[in-house]
N, C-alpha and C positions, 0 to 999 in steps of 0.2 A: 568880297561881291556879294552885296545884298540880293535877295532874289525878289525883294518886296517893289510894290508900285511905284513911285515919287507921287508922293500928295498929288500933287497936280496933276500930275497924269489923269488920276482917278476921276475927276467927274467929267473932266473930256469922254472918256474913255463909258462913261454912265452915260451923257449928253451924245454923246454920237449915238449909240444904242438905241436910245430912244426915238433920234430923228429918225433912222436908218427904218428901223422898225417900223413908224408908222408909212414911211413910203414904200416899206418893201412887202411887210407882212399881211397875207389875208386876214379878216377879220373870220373867227370862227363863224362854224356851220351855226346857224339856231334850228335848234330842236321847232317840232310842228307845234301847233301849237292849241292848249288844253282842249281835253274832248274827254264827255260824258262817258265815265264805263260803261260797258254795256258788254253782253253775252255775244258773242260771235253765233250767228244761227246757221251759215249759208260758210259753202266754199267761196265765192267772192269776201265776205266779211272778214274771214280769218287772213283772206288775205292782207284786204286791205289793216286787219291790225298789226300781222306780223310783220308789215313793209314798215309799219308807222311804228312799232317798238326798235327794228333796224336802223331807221332815222333816229332817232333815241339819242338810240344806244352811238350811233356814228356822232352828230354829234356833241356828244356827252367826251367822245374817244380825243374830238377835234379841239376843245375846248384844253382838254389835259392833256395835250400834245408837250412835250419837253422838248423841243425842238424854240419854242414860241416864244420870243424874249417881251414882259413882262415888265413894264413900266412903276412897277409898286409889287411891294413883296417882302416877303421873308430870302428867296433867292439873287435878289437885287443889290451883285456886288461888281467891284473892277474887272476881277478874274473871270464873273462869269461873262463880262459883256466882249472883256476881249476877245474866250471862246466860241461867243456869239458871233462876235465881228467875223471872226479867222472862218468863220466855217459861211460865211454868206460872201467873203473874199475869195473862198476854194469853188464858192458855188455847190456847193452842200444841197440834199433837197430837204423839202421841209413847206409850211403852209407859207411860201414866200415865193416872190419871183426872183428873178436874177439882179444883181445888183447892175445902175444903168454905169455909162464912163464915165461920167461926171461924179453917183456914189463913189464907186471905184477910186476916183481922183481926191473925193473926201478923203475918205478914208484910209490913206496912202500918207494922205498928208499929216491927218491924226496920230498914224504912228508912228511916225518920222522924229 
């Protein structure tokens, strides 16, 4: 028995992952707008710059989160789509909401 996916199931998995990701995945956190470089002279300014640096790093990490589904790119393949969809069906945590009943039914139909 072959462990590879049948050719017709590859496009279905990719399409299903694309569709479900559009519905359940939240957009990446946006970094704060660019600011002019300056030297923090007061405690308040240091706190503001530290908070800004924290928000920039948080946005960078969120955009690079490996639990995200990317509709384009090198990592886009049927096996990754199947694993990502399995995580959604299992309710794994990440930058997305849980599947609705309709989305679960659609996923079950594609998996059948």
